[in-house]
Backbone bond lengths (Angstrom), bond angles and torsions (degrees), N, CA, C in turn:
res aa  C-N    CA-C-N  psi(-1)  N-CA   C-N-CA  omega(-1)  CA-C   N-CA-C  phi
1 M - - - 1.465 - - 1.524 108.60 -
2 S 1.336 115.89 122.14 1.464 119.87 -178.04 1.517 110.47 -84.53
3 T 1.273 115.21 147.48 1.456 120.98 177.79 1.514 109.12 -123.41
4 T 1.313 115.36 149.54 1.464 120.66 179.22 1.520 108.83 -74.15
5 P 1.345 117.93 126.10 1.467 119.01 -179.40 1.516 111.53 -64.67
6 T 1.310 114.73 143.70 1.461 120.14 178.83 1.523 109.46 -74.19
7 P 1.341 118.04 125.10 1.462 119.49 -179.56 1.523 111.65 -64.16
8 T 1.329 114.65 144.29 1.460 119.97 178.30 1.517 109.88 -72.50
9 P 1.338 118.20 124.47 1.464 119.13 -178.52 1.526 111.63 -64.93
10 T 1.339 115.46 141.37 1.466 120.43 178.31 1.523 109.65 -72.28
11 P 1.327 118.21 126.28 1.461 119.46 -179.42 1.521 111.91 -63.19
12 V 1.310 115.67 139.76 1.467 120.95 179.75 1.530 108.74 -82.74
13 P 1.348 117.32 125.51 1.467 119.09 -178.95 1.525 111.78 -63.85
14 D 1.315 116.16 150.25 1.456 121.70 172.03 1.524 106.60 -81.80
15 W 1.352 116.27 94.30 1.464 120.54 -171.15 1.519 112.17 -61.67
16 E 1.302 118.04 -37.35 1.468 120.06 -179.51 1.530 110.78 -65.58
17 Q 1.335 115.77 -41.20 1.463 119.74 178.30 1.526 110.65 -65.52
18 V 1.319 116.89 -39.07 1.464 121.06 178.53 1.523 110.30 -62.68
19 R 1.317 117.24 -46.23 1.467 120.72 -178.97 1.523 111.16 -65.38
20 E 1.330 117.28 -38.70 1.459 120.52 178.72 1.529 110.83 -64.43
21 T 1.334 116.80 -41.86 1.463 120.76 178.60 1.517 111.34 -62.68
22 L 1.324 117.41 -44.09 1.460 121.25 -179.82 1.523 111.08 -64.37
23 Q 1.325 117.04 -38.83 1.466 120.26 178.32 1.527 110.63 -65.79
24 N 1.317 117.65 -38.78 1.466 120.87 177.54 1.529 111.32 -63.47
25 I 1.337 116.15 -37.83 1.470 120.01 178.31 1.517 110.40 -64.37
26 R 1.324 117.24 -43.96 1.470 120.41 179.75 1.529 110.98 -63.81
27 T 1.328 116.44 -39.75 1.466 119.90 179.14 1.526 111.03 -64.37
28 E 1.326 116.88 -41.34 1.462 120.84 -179.19 1.530 110.81 -66.55
29 I 1.329 117.42 -39.52 1.462 120.53 177.05 1.522 110.42 -61.64
30 G 1.336 117.07 -38.18 1.464 121.63 -179.16 1.512 113.57 -63.51
31 R 1.329 118.23 -16.86 1.464 120.64 176.62 1.520 111.95 -71.34
32 V 1.333 116.71 -22.62 1.471 121.42 -178.01 1.522 111.79 -111.22
33 I 1.326 116.45 -44.76 1.456 121.51 -175.01 1.528 109.73 -95.92
34 V 1.332 116.08 119.05 1.460 121.57 179.69 1.526 108.62 -93.35
35 G 1.338 116.89 132.02 1.452 119.73 -177.93 1.519 109.94 70.24
36 Q 1.330 115.84 -152.05 1.464 122.21 178.27 1.532 111.52 52.31
37 D 1.342 117.36 31.47 1.469 119.94 -178.67 1.521 111.64 -60.57
38 E 1.323 116.48 -39.14 1.462 119.88 -179.57 1.523 110.99 -66.30
39 I 1.351 116.38 -41.92 1.462 119.99 179.15 1.525 110.48 -64.66
40 V 1.325 117.63 -41.00 1.468 121.43 178.63 1.525 109.94 -60.75
41 E 1.336 116.41 -44.91 1.464 120.18 178.66 1.527 110.69 -61.14
42 E 1.328 116.92 -40.85 1.465 120.47 -179.17 1.523 111.60 -69.02
43 L 1.332 117.39 -38.61 1.462 120.00 178.20 1.529 111.30 -66.73
44 L 1.324 116.84 -40.00 1.458 119.88 177.43 1.532 111.02 -65.80
45 T 1.325 116.43 -33.78 1.461 119.99 175.13 1.521 110.54 -61.61
46 C 1.354 115.80 -43.97 1.469 119.72 178.07 1.519 111.54 -63.25
47 L 1.325 117.02 -39.54 1.464 120.41 178.73 1.523 110.88 -63.03
48 L 1.331 116.71 -41.16 1.460 119.83 178.64 1.526 111.60 -66.10
49 C 1.338 116.14 -29.31 1.473 120.50 178.56 1.513 112.08 -88.45
50 N 1.348 117.33 -4.30 1.465 121.76 -175.77 1.528 110.12 56.62
51 G 1.352 115.55 41.69 1.460 121.35 -175.93 1.511 112.14 -114.62
52 H 1.334 115.64 156.74 1.459 122.30 -179.64 1.529 110.59 -86.23
53 T 1.347 115.91 156.01 1.461 121.20 -174.49 1.521 110.82 -133.43
54 L 1.334 115.85 136.20 1.460 122.49 172.69 1.520 107.90 -103.07
55 L 1.336 116.83 121.03 1.463 122.77 -178.16 1.520 108.90 -105.66
56 V 1.333 116.71 118.81 1.458 122.03 -178.58 1.526 108.23 -110.09
57 G 1.324 116.48 118.79 1.460 120.24 -179.19 1.506 111.44 -178.21
58 V 1.317 115.95 157.51 1.460 120.88 -179.12 1.529 109.47 -71.60
59 P 1.342 117.90 161.19 1.476 119.78 179.16 1.526 111.87 -62.24
60 G 1.324 115.28 152.81 1.456 121.25 173.89 1.507 115.65 91.25
61 L 1.321 118.38 12.41 1.467 121.09 -179.01 1.525 112.20 -103.20
62 A 1.336 116.92 22.85 1.478 124.03 171.55 1.516 113.11 67.75
63 K 1.317 117.71 30.53 1.474 119.57 179.02 1.526 110.48 -65.57
64 T 1.344 116.25 -47.17 1.472 119.50 179.91 1.525 110.98 -63.64
65 L 1.329 116.67 -44.06 1.465 121.03 179.69 1.521 110.86 -60.75
66 L 1.328 116.71 -39.95 1.464 120.49 -178.39 1.518 111.26 -64.47
67 I 1.345 117.86 -46.58 1.462 120.86 -178.12 1.526 110.48 -68.71
68 N 1.332 116.56 -40.00 1.460 120.52 178.10 1.530 110.59 -62.69
69 T 1.331 116.29 -41.19 1.469 121.04 178.15 1.522 111.32 -63.02
70 L 1.327 116.39 -41.92 1.469 120.13 177.02 1.522 110.92 -59.07
71 G 1.325 115.90 -44.38 1.461 119.59 -179.92 1.509 112.49 -60.60
72 R 1.333 116.75 -43.09 1.468 119.88 -178.80 1.526 111.73 -67.95
73 I 1.333 117.00 -40.08 1.458 120.21 -179.38 1.530 111.09 -67.25
74 L 1.331 115.72 -37.62 1.456 120.25 -177.08 1.518 113.02 -87.18
75 G 1.322 116.72 -1.66 1.461 120.09 179.62 1.517 113.00 69.01
76 L 1.344 117.23 34.51 1.455 122.00 -176.89 1.526 110.88 -112.63
77 S 1.328 115.96 154.19 1.458 120.45 175.71 1.524 109.62 -76.44
78 F 1.338 116.38 146.61 1.459 122.28 -174.07 1.519 109.61 -135.93
79 H 1.345 116.58 130.80 1.459 121.57 174.62 1.525 109.19 -130.60
80 R 1.321 114.72 138.91 1.468 120.74 176.27 1.516 108.80 -108.56
81 I 1.341 116.79 129.57 1.459 122.64 178.49 1.521 108.05 -116.37
82 Q 1.320 117.01 118.56 1.463 121.29 177.53 1.525 108.59 -87.76
83 F 1.326 116.37 111.18 1.459 120.50 -178.18 1.528 109.99 -80.81
84 T 1.328 115.81 125.62 1.453 123.18 -178.78 1.528 108.58 -132.37
85 P 1.350 118.15 164.00 1.475 120.10 -178.15 1.524 114.10 -60.43
86 D 1.333 118.11 -24.53 1.464 119.79 -177.50 1.529 112.91 -98.19
87 L 1.336 117.91 8.05 1.464 120.82 -179.37 1.532 109.78 -72.62
88 M 1.314 116.98 134.25 1.456 123.01 -179.57 1.534 110.25 -107.62
89 P 1.356 117.48 156.67 1.467 119.84 179.11 1.524 113.52 -54.54
90 T 1.339 117.13 -38.04 1.469 119.26 -179.57 1.526 112.03 -67.57
91 D 1.344 117.39 -23.01 1.467 120.07 176.21 1.522 111.05 -67.48
92 I 1.323 116.62 -20.79 1.466 121.82 -179.76 1.524 111.05 -98.04
93 L 1.325 115.40 -47.87 1.463 120.09 -172.49 1.519 113.18 -84.56
94 G 1.338 116.52 -31.14 1.459 121.31 -172.82 1.517 109.74 108.47
95 S 1.316 117.24 173.55 1.464 121.36 -177.56 1.522 110.16 -155.52
96 E 1.333 114.46 166.53 1.460 120.32 176.55 1.528 109.32 -90.32
97 I 1.324 115.44 132.54 1.460 121.89 -178.77 1.528 108.20 -121.31
98 L 1.328 115.66 135.94 1.461 120.38 179.45 1.525 109.25 -74.92
99 Q 1.319 115.51 118.33 1.453 121.59 -176.61 1.528 110.19 -117.39
100 T 1.319 115.85 146.79 1.462 121.24 175.62 1.522 109.65 -86.88
101 H 1.335 116.79 130.59 1.457 121.31 -178.19 1.526 110.30 -65.95
102 T 1.312 116.09 159.25 1.469 120.78 -176.78 1.526 112.99 -60.94
103 D 1.350 116.83 -25.39 1.466 117.68 179.50 1.527 112.36 -80.49
104 G 1.351 115.97 -5.70 1.458 120.33 177.94 1.510 114.52 75.58
105 L 1.318 118.02 1.80 1.463 121.09 -176.41 1.523 112.18 -105.54
106 R 1.304 117.15 -29.11 1.463 120.60 -176.28 1.516 110.72 -112.35
107 R 1.323 114.37 150.34 1.454 121.52 174.63 1.527 108.21 -127.58
108 E 1.314 115.96 133.94 1.461 119.92 -178.21 1.521 109.41 -145.73
109 F 1.353 114.35 157.32 1.461 119.86 179.53 1.530 109.93 -80.44
110 E 1.308 114.81 137.32 1.465 121.81 178.16 1.523 108.58 -128.33
111 F 1.331 116.15 130.35 1.464 119.93 -179.26 1.524 110.15 -80.36
112 V 1.330 115.31 128.54 1.459 122.25 177.42 1.531 107.58 -106.47
113 H 1.306 116.59 117.87 1.464 121.01 -175.91 1.524 110.72 -65.59
114 G 1.338 115.16 139.51 1.452 121.10 174.87 1.519 111.08 -87.45
115 P 1.334 117.21 178.10 1.476 120.64 -176.93 1.523 114.20 -67.70
116 V 1.354 117.71 -11.28 1.456 119.10 179.38 1.528 111.59 -68.13
117 F 1.330 117.23 -15.80 1.468 120.56 -179.63 1.529 109.73 -84.01
118 A 1.319 115.01 76.13 1.466 122.74 175.95 1.518 107.50 -155.10
119 N 1.325 116.38 167.51 1.466 119.95 -179.28 1.522 111.75 -75.03
120 L 1.329 116.59 -46.39 1.462 121.62 179.60 1.520 108.76 -115.11
121 I 1.335 116.51 127.00 1.455 122.54 179.48 1.522 108.70 -116.61
122 L 1.324 116.86 126.48 1.460 121.24 171.56 1.520 107.43 -102.17
123 A 1.335 116.16 106.26 1.464 121.89 177.56 1.520 107.53 -91.40
124 D 1.329 115.92 92.98 1.459 121.61 -171.20 1.524 110.98 -78.95
125 E 1.348 115.18 124.81 1.471 122.82 -179.32 1.533 110.89 52.46
126 I 1.318 114.68 59.83 1.461 121.48 -174.28 1.529 112.59 -62.87
127 N 1.339 116.97 -23.54 1.464 119.11 -178.83 1.528 113.34 -83.09
128 R 1.340 117.78 5.99 1.462 120.20 177.95 1.524 112.60 -92.47
129 T 1.313 117.87 -3.43 1.458 120.34 -178.39 1.528 109.17 -111.60
130 P 1.324 118.90 150.09 1.466 121.61 -176.92 1.528 112.64 -62.51
131 P 1.347 116.54 160.24 1.471 121.15 -178.37 1.521 113.73 -55.86
132 K 1.332 118.54 -32.57 1.462 120.57 -180.00 1.517 111.05 -58.32
133 T 1.327 116.02 -40.52 1.463 119.95 -179.67 1.528 111.00 -80.73
134 Q 1.337 116.61 -36.83 1.467 119.17 175.94 1.526 111.15 -57.35
135 S 1.338 116.03 -41.16 1.460 120.08 -176.92 1.524 112.52 -68.89
136 A 1.346 116.87 -17.07 1.460 118.87 178.04 1.519 111.38 -63.31
137 L 1.340 116.27 -23.23 1.463 119.94 178.81 1.525 113.19 -84.49
138 L 1.348 117.23 -14.89 1.458 119.57 -173.52 1.527 112.64 -59.22
139 E 1.317 116.77 -51.90 1.467 119.89 -179.62 1.521 110.42 -63.39
140 A 1.336 115.80 -39.84 1.467 119.43 -179.93 1.529 111.21 -62.18
141 M 1.339 116.68 -43.30 1.459 120.77 -176.88 1.523 112.10 -70.23
142 Q 1.331 116.80 -37.37 1.458 119.60 -174.66 1.524 112.78 -89.88
143 E 1.338 116.19 -43.71 1.461 120.00 -172.91 1.525 113.84 -100.54
144 K 1.350 116.98 -8.56 1.469 121.55 -177.79 1.527 111.39 60.72
145 Q 1.328 115.77 34.88 1.454 121.51 178.96 1.520 108.59 -153.78
146 V 1.332 116.63 163.45 1.459 121.77 175.54 1.529 108.35 -131.44
147 T 1.320 115.52 152.45 1.460 121.53 177.82 1.517 108.43 -119.26
148 V 1.330 116.35 117.66 1.459 122.60 -179.12 1.516 108.30 -131.84
149 A 1.343 116.35 129.34 1.468 122.19 178.76 1.530 111.46 53.12
150 G 1.326 115.90 39.09 1.458 120.74 177.40 1.508 115.29 78.84
151 K 1.329 117.62 2.21 1.463 121.17 -179.64 1.528 109.57 -111.06
152 T 1.319 115.68 137.54 1.457 121.89 178.52 1.524 109.36 -99.89
153 L 1.321 115.25 125.78 1.458 121.26 -176.98 1.520 109.78 -120.73
154 E 1.322 116.16 132.69 1.456 121.43 178.81 1.532 110.16 -75.82
155 L 1.315 115.51 143.12 1.466 121.00 176.32 1.528 109.65 -91.50
156 P 1.328 117.48 159.53 1.470 119.57 179.53 1.524 111.07 -59.93
157 S 1.303 116.17 154.05 1.454 121.72 176.52 1.527 109.49 -116.87
158 P 1.337 117.41 129.76 1.455 127.84 -1.00 1.529 111.78 -75.91
159 F 1.338 115.79 160.42 1.459 121.85 176.32 1.526 108.13 -129.60
160 I 1.327 116.19 115.31 1.468 120.97 -175.28 1.523 108.91 -134.76
161 V 1.333 115.51 132.29 1.463 121.85 179.99 1.526 109.60 -104.99
162 F 1.329 115.70 128.87 1.452 122.49 170.86 1.526 106.69 -113.14
163 A 1.320 117.05 111.32 1.465 121.58 -177.56 1.519 109.62 -107.54
164 T 1.339 117.14 137.47 1.456 121.12 178.79 1.521 110.17 -107.73
165 R 1.336 114.50 151.25 1.464 120.71 176.90 1.516 108.28 -141.73
166 N 1.331 116.15 130.66 1.456 122.43 178.52 1.528 108.34 -85.18
167 P 1.354 118.67 119.30 1.467 120.02 -176.31 1.521 113.62 -80.68
168 I 1.342 117.91 -6.20 1.472 120.65 -174.95 1.518 111.36 -92.64
169 E 1.325 116.90 -58.23 1.462 121.10 -175.69 1.523 110.03 -84.36
170 Q 1.330 116.81 114.20 1.462 121.85 179.88 1.524 112.84 -112.65
171 E 1.336 116.80 -8.78 1.460 119.50 179.64 1.532 110.27 -70.09
172 G 1.325 116.04 130.54 1.461 120.15 179.15 1.513 114.14 73.94
173 T 1.338 117.23 23.03 1.465 120.64 179.29 1.527 109.90 -111.20
174 Y 1.324 115.60 165.67 1.459 122.76 -178.50 1.530 108.31 -127.09
175 P 1.329 117.89 108.30 1.476 119.86 -179.32 1.528 111.15 -56.68
176 L 1.310 115.46 141.13 1.466 119.85 178.48 1.528 109.88 -68.17
177 P 1.342 118.03 135.81 1.466 119.94 176.51 1.521 111.07 -66.56
178 E 1.335 115.23 154.51 1.461 120.10 -177.85 1.523 112.04 -58.15
179 A 1.345 117.02 -35.61 1.465 120.15 -179.17 1.519 111.30 -62.24
180 Q 1.342 116.63 -36.45 1.455 119.11 -179.91 1.522 111.05 -80.20
181 L 1.336 117.32 -36.72 1.459 119.55 176.73 1.526 111.08 -58.25
182 D 1.337 116.02 -36.39 1.455 120.15 -177.02 1.523 112.14 -69.03
183 R 1.338 117.00 -16.44 1.474 120.28 177.79 1.518 111.66 -74.89
184 F 1.327 117.77 -17.20 1.461 120.51 -179.21 1.523 109.32 -84.89
185 L 1.318 115.76 126.75 1.462 120.57 176.11 1.526 110.11 -63.69
186 Y 1.335 116.21 -46.24 1.461 122.77 -175.69 1.522 110.99 -124.19
187 S 1.321 115.68 148.76 1.465 122.94 163.96 1.519 106.44 -122.49
188 L 1.333 116.12 116.60 1.467 121.64 -173.24 1.521 110.98 -113.52
189 N 1.325 115.73 137.17 1.459 121.62 175.04 1.525 108.59 -100.01
190 I 1.337 116.71 114.41 1.464 121.07 179.45 1.521 108.41 -93.41
191 R 1.309 116.04 124.14 1.467 121.44 -175.12 1.525 110.69 -107.73
192 Y 1.339 114.91 169.38 1.459 120.96 178.18 1.531 110.41 -63.57
193 P 1.333 117.73 148.37 1.470 119.90 174.60 1.519 110.67 -71.38
194 S 1.329 115.47 161.53 1.465 119.85 175.86 1.531 110.05 -71.59
195 R 1.318 116.35 172.68 1.468 120.65 -178.86 1.522 111.13 -60.78
196 E 1.325 117.63 -45.76 1.460 120.82 -179.00 1.526 111.34 -68.15
197 Q 1.324 117.06 -37.77 1.455 120.09 178.08 1.520 111.22 -65.35
198 E 1.334 116.43 -40.64 1.462 119.25 179.62 1.534 111.02 -66.98
199 K 1.320 116.92 -35.52 1.464 120.83 176.23 1.527 110.28 -62.76
200 Q 1.331 116.66 -41.67 1.464 120.76 178.57 1.527 111.22 -67.12
201 I 1.333 116.67 -36.46 1.467 120.56 177.42 1.521 110.58 -61.01
202 V 1.325 116.54 -45.82 1.464 120.82 -178.98 1.522 110.40 -63.80
203 K 1.337 117.78 -44.48 1.460 121.17 -179.63 1.532 111.03 -64.10
204 Q 1.333 115.75 -36.95 1.459 120.13 -177.01 1.518 111.91 -70.50
205 T 1.333 117.25 -27.15 1.472 120.89 -176.24 1.521 113.11 -105.04
206 L 1.329 118.71 9.13 1.466 120.45 -179.94 1.520 111.90 -63.46
207 G 1.320 116.36 -28.75 1.463 119.90 -179.16 1.507 114.18 -76.09
208 G 1.338 117.42 -7.87 1.456 120.91 178.54 1.515 114.35 87.98
209 Q 1.336 117.85 -4.11 1.457 121.06 -179.83 1.521 109.78 -132.19
210 N 1.335 114.97 143.96 1.458 120.33 176.37 1.529 110.12 -83.45
211 A 1.326 114.49 156.95 1.462 119.21 177.90 1.533 110.33 -62.68
212 K 1.315 115.58 145.16 1.459 121.11 178.77 1.533 109.44 -85.42
213 V 1.327 114.88 146.25 1.460 119.50 177.69 1.517 108.76 -122.26
214 D 1.326 114.92 156.32 1.459 121.38 -179.78 1.525 110.21 -103.56
215 A 1.323 115.63 148.04 1.462 121.14 173.88 1.528 108.41 -74.63
216 L 1.322 117.09 118.45 1.458 121.24 -175.67 1.522 113.32 -95.74
217 L 1.325 116.68 -20.26 1.462 120.24 -176.33 1.516 110.99 -114.90
218 K 1.315 115.11 148.05 1.456 122.12 174.14 1.528 108.71 -97.13
219 P 1.341 118.48 164.26 1.460 120.37 178.50 1.530 111.93 -53.93
220 G 1.315 115.78 130.77 1.460 121.08 179.41 1.514 114.22 95.61
221 E 1.341 117.66 -18.01 1.460 119.15 -176.97 1.524 112.47 -73.87
222 L 1.344 118.21 -31.99 1.455 119.22 176.04 1.528 110.13 -65.40
223 E 1.345 116.82 -39.45 1.461 119.62 177.27 1.529 110.95 -61.85
224 A 1.339 117.01 -33.82 1.467 120.17 177.45 1.530 110.68 -66.96
225 L 1.349 116.65 -38.66 1.464 120.11 176.96 1.527 110.47 -66.61
226 Q 1.333 116.66 -39.66 1.459 119.95 177.81 1.531 111.09 -64.41
227 A 1.328 116.59 -37.94 1.465 120.45 177.31 1.531 110.61 -65.68
228 A 1.332 116.90 -36.71 1.464 120.30 177.54 1.521 110.76 -65.04
229 A 1.351 116.69 -40.53 1.466 120.12 178.23 1.527 110.69 -64.58
230 A 1.341 116.34 -37.89 1.464 120.37 179.40 1.525 111.96 -70.13
231 A 1.331 116.49 -23.00 1.468 120.70 -179.25 1.520 112.77 -89.86
232 A 1.339 117.12 -7.96 1.463 120.28 -178.37 1.527 109.84 -66.58
233 P 1.333 118.06 143.04 1.473 120.61 -177.33 1.528 112.12 -74.33
234 L 1.324 115.69 153.36 1.472 122.70 174.66 1.525 107.26 -127.53
235 P 1.334 117.65 110.49 1.473 120.18 -178.64 1.533 111.31 -60.22
236 D 1.336 115.75 147.17 1.466 120.56 179.07 1.527 111.27 -59.10
237 Q 1.328 117.11 -33.63 1.463 120.69 -179.77 1.532 110.90 -62.65
238 V 1.350 116.46 -41.90 1.461 120.28 179.39 1.524 110.21 -70.44
239 L 1.334 117.12 -38.51 1.463 120.39 177.89 1.528 110.75 -61.28
240 D 1.329 117.13 -42.17 1.466 120.51 178.04 1.530 110.61 -62.98
241 M 1.323 116.87 -38.36 1.462 120.12 178.18 1.536 110.74 -64.52
242 I 1.332 116.15 -38.25 1.464 120.33 179.03 1.533 110.47 -63.13
243 I 1.322 116.02 -48.01 1.462 119.91 -179.13 1.529 110.60 -63.45
244 N 1.323 116.66 -41.83 1.468 120.39 179.17 1.526 111.26 -62.77
245 L 1.330 116.17 -40.89 1.463 120.43 -178.62 1.520 111.18 -65.73
246 V 1.323 117.18 -47.25 1.468 120.35 -177.67 1.520 111.07 -66.10
247 H 1.323 117.57 -42.25 1.464 120.20 179.20 1.527 111.21 -65.54
248 A 1.331 116.42 -30.99 1.464 119.80 179.90 1.527 112.45 -69.62
249 T 1.352 117.62 -17.11 1.468 120.23 179.28 1.522 112.60 -81.03
250 R 1.317 118.01 -11.17 1.472 121.75 -173.81 1.524 110.45 -96.72
251 P 1.328 117.13 117.64 1.482 120.04 -177.44 1.525 113.17 -58.73
252 G 1.324 118.23 -29.64 1.461 120.77 -178.61 1.509 114.26 -87.76
253 S 1.342 117.73 -0.16 1.463 121.00 -177.96 1.527 111.11 -77.19
254 E 1.330 115.50 152.09 1.464 120.10 177.77 1.521 111.72 -64.39
255 T 1.336 116.78 -27.36 1.468 120.20 -177.15 1.523 112.82 -90.69
256 A 1.343 118.45 -4.86 1.460 121.04 179.85 1.527 109.53 -70.25
257 D 1.336 116.63 135.26 1.459 120.67 178.79 1.530 110.80 -95.40
258 D 1.319 116.87 -178.09 1.465 121.47 -176.94 1.524 111.65 -64.37
259 Y 1.333 117.27 -30.56 1.468 120.61 179.52 1.526 110.38 -61.74
260 V 1.324 117.07 -48.26 1.465 121.54 -179.86 1.522 110.56 -66.40
261 K 1.307 117.16 -43.48 1.463 120.29 -179.79 1.523 111.74 -62.58
262 H 1.326 116.60 -29.09 1.466 120.71 -178.17 1.526 112.29 -82.48
263 Y 1.350 117.18 -30.75 1.462 119.62 -171.12 1.528 115.45 -114.43
264 V 1.319 119.38 -13.59 1.464 120.78 -172.51 1.528 110.18 -112.56
265 A 1.343 115.30 130.23 1.468 120.67 175.57 1.524 110.63 -86.84
266 W 1.338 116.37 -47.03 1.469 122.02 179.82 1.521 108.66 -136.87
267 G 1.325 115.00 137.50 1.451 119.69 178.06 1.517 112.32 -99.62
268 A 1.323 115.87 -174.80 1.464 121.94 -177.08 1.522 110.79 -79.32
269 G 1.343 116.13 149.45 1.453 122.34 -179.99 1.524 112.19 -95.06
270 P 1.326 116.76 -175.49 1.473 120.75 -178.35 1.518 114.13 -59.45
271 R 1.355 117.46 -29.21 1.464 118.71 179.22 1.538 110.94 -62.00
272 A 1.334 116.84 -28.17 1.462 119.72 177.01 1.527 110.88 -65.00
273 S 1.336 116.85 -41.77 1.471 120.02 178.45 1.520 110.57 -62.51
274 Q 1.326 116.74 -43.65 1.462 120.45 178.77 1.526 110.91 -61.58
275 N 1.334 116.56 -44.42 1.454 119.62 -176.79 1.524 112.43 -71.91
276 L 1.311 117.84 -33.28 1.465 119.90 175.41 1.525 110.24 -63.00
277 A 1.321 116.80 -41.43 1.469 120.35 179.13 1.524 110.92 -65.66
278 R 1.336 116.78 -44.29 1.474 120.57 179.39 1.520 111.00 -63.21
279 A 1.332 116.16 -47.02 1.464 120.43 -174.92 1.527 111.64 -68.88
280 A 1.320 117.74 -38.73 1.465 120.19 -179.80 1.524 110.98 -62.76
281 R 1.336 117.17 -41.77 1.470 120.33 178.62 1.526 111.03 -66.66
282 A 1.343 116.53 -43.21 1.464 119.55 -179.07 1.528 111.14 -64.89
283 L 1.333 116.65 -41.23 1.463 119.98 -179.97 1.521 111.15 -65.66
284 A 1.333 117.43 -39.06 1.465 120.33 177.13 1.523 110.55 -60.91
285 L 1.328 116.43 -42.28 1.461 120.54 178.04 1.522 110.42 -63.75
286 L 1.324 116.45 -41.29 1.461 121.42 -179.48 1.528 111.18 -64.51
287 R 1.303 116.87 -32.35 1.472 121.84 -179.81 1.521 112.45 -88.15
288 G 1.330 117.39 2.58 1.449 120.24 176.95 1.511 114.96 82.21
289 K 1.333 117.15 18.08 1.456 120.96 -179.74 1.527 110.10 -94.03
290 S 1.316 115.24 155.04 1.458 119.70 -179.01 1.521 112.23 -81.64
291 T 1.322 117.65 -22.42 1.459 121.14 -179.14 1.523 109.71 -154.72
292 A 1.325 116.33 157.24 1.458 121.30 -179.82 1.525 110.42 -75.17
293 T 1.336 115.47 147.27 1.458 121.84 178.73 1.526 109.23 -128.84
294 A 1.333 115.68 -178.75 1.464 120.51 177.26 1.527 110.99 -60.71
295 E 1.333 117.17 -28.89 1.469 120.69 179.50 1.531 110.94 -62.51
296 E 1.319 117.20 -43.26 1.463 120.65 177.56 1.537 111.03 -66.84
297 L 1.319 117.13 -38.72 1.460 119.80 178.13 1.522 110.92 -60.66
298 H 1.318 116.84 -43.89 1.467 120.27 178.02 1.533 110.57 -62.11
299 A 1.330 116.80 -36.96 1.466 120.40 -177.34 1.525 112.23 -69.62
300 V 1.322 117.71 -34.86 1.461 120.50 -175.21 1.527 112.62 -94.55
301 A 1.326 117.84 -9.65 1.466 120.67 -175.20 1.524 111.83 -62.10
302 G 1.330 117.49 -45.35 1.467 120.76 -179.22 1.520 112.62 -60.74
303 P 1.339 118.64 -55.94 1.470 120.16 179.69 1.520 114.67 -58.67
304 V 1.341 117.85 -32.84 1.468 120.32 -177.67 1.528 111.55 -81.46
305 L 1.328 117.90 -33.48 1.460 120.81 -170.45 1.524 114.81 -99.68
306 R 1.324 119.21 -22.39 1.467 119.30 -169.75 1.521 113.85 -64.59
307 H 1.331 118.50 -23.74 1.462 119.92 177.24 1.529 111.91 -102.99
308 R 1.341 116.01 9.81 1.460 119.97 179.50 1.521 112.99 -117.20
309 I 1.311 117.64 -5.63 1.460 122.12 177.18 1.527 108.07 -108.92
310 V 1.330 116.62 129.02 1.468 121.47 -178.22 1.527 108.46 -110.44
311 P 1.362 118.51 109.31 1.466 120.47 176.22 1.529 110.84 -66.34
312 N 1.326 117.39 150.04 1.462 121.00 179.26 1.525 111.28 -93.79
313 Y 1.335 115.75 -172.79 1.463 119.83 -175.51 1.525 111.74 -67.33
314 N 1.343 118.36 -27.30 1.468 120.31 176.08 1.523 110.80 -62.95
315 A 1.344 115.39 -43.68 1.462 119.83 179.79 1.526 111.00 -64.86
316 V 1.321 116.74 -43.58 1.460 120.17 179.74 1.532 110.48 -63.00
317 G 1.311 116.50 -43.81 1.463 119.99 -178.62 1.513 113.31 -67.19
318 E 1.321 117.90 -31.47 1.458 121.62 -177.49 1.525 112.43 -98.61
319 G 1.339 117.77 4.32 1.465 120.82 177.09 1.517 114.21 73.48
320 V 1.324 117.78 26.00 1.471 121.74 178.07 1.528 107.77 -96.64
321 D 1.334 117.26 110.18 1.461 120.15 -178.21 1.527 110.74 -93.48
322 V 1.333 115.42 177.36 1.462 120.47 -175.81 1.524 111.41 -66.01
323 E 1.342 117.75 -30.46 1.467 119.93 178.46 1.528 110.82 -64.11
324 A 1.337 116.28 -40.40 1.464 120.06 178.91 1.528 110.61 -67.03
325 I 1.320 117.21 -37.55 1.467 121.06 179.01 1.523 110.33 -63.75
326 I 1.351 116.99 -45.68 1.465 120.56 -179.54 1.525 110.83 -64.25
327 A 1.344 116.32 -42.58 1.474 120.54 179.75 1.526 110.67 -60.94
328 T 1.322 117.31 -40.93 1.461 121.17 179.39 1.531 110.41 -65.58
329 L 1.310 117.27 -43.23 1.463 120.44 -179.46 1.524 111.51 -64.68
330 L 1.332 117.11 -37.09 1.465 119.99 179.13 1.523 111.40 -68.35
331 K 1.319 117.28 -36.71 1.465 120.21 176.97 1.521 110.47 -63.97
332 R 1.311 116.50 -40.99 1.455 120.30 -179.02 1.526 111.93 -75.43
333 L 1.328 116.14 -19.99 1.461 119.55 177.06 1.511 110.77 -68.14
334 D 1.327 116.27 -35.17 1.469 120.68 -179.48 1.520 111.15 -73.69
């Protein structure tokens, strides 16, 4: 007589240890990155969710330094890819090269890994390369694998893409398709530092060298933190608020009001609801809270929704941008 095996209970995370580790990571980042506390918190939220991030900001705001610093602190491999109009998919994924065998008699194809084979990828100015090359990242971002010459290769775990976009120069650029934008958990706007922060930046770099940081995590420890974030509870009240918010962004929804119908062409899809739930729990953990609240939902709503809501011609003509639409929806949510 067969019996159903007893499932192995999921281990309960040591929440105090998790919070202490996250606080140590934030402190270590602060040794190199001046200001940008909100951006650091948002990037760490994405890391806990194992999600990709789109960084929108002008050059010179330490985007590369920030991602590189995260990689060193977390003990992860880091590659930077500069996207240019002549970049080809094989320049990212890798390709097979005909090599001569050591005996000098045989020749065989050998796959040479591209820069996408790393834990953290900085896709610099991703909108400067044609759609053919942009799409090479789609499978990598969604499936955590790449297919080259008919072979499917797994990418390192964790695998997270941080893509940058310059909001000023649009000549010779290729807007990201909606399908690829939806793969990003967050879209973050990086702004100029304050006067005092910029003064501290200059003083800190007068010596010509940046502060050194230590690797705080061992291999596998980031995955443990991500598992802890996934195990964090989400109250039914917050879940209902998430569903109400996302449905309110859709002009064709029963819950959409006249404001949305007048200003929104397309609203957010189900992936937005999933990402709001993931991000709210991760942010609560990062802030040392036992569970997510409406405060965390308000904090993550902008980064999750701003690249998933498409304003219509009424909004463009009247100067109503996506930030104003999200702010209005959050006020009405309360």
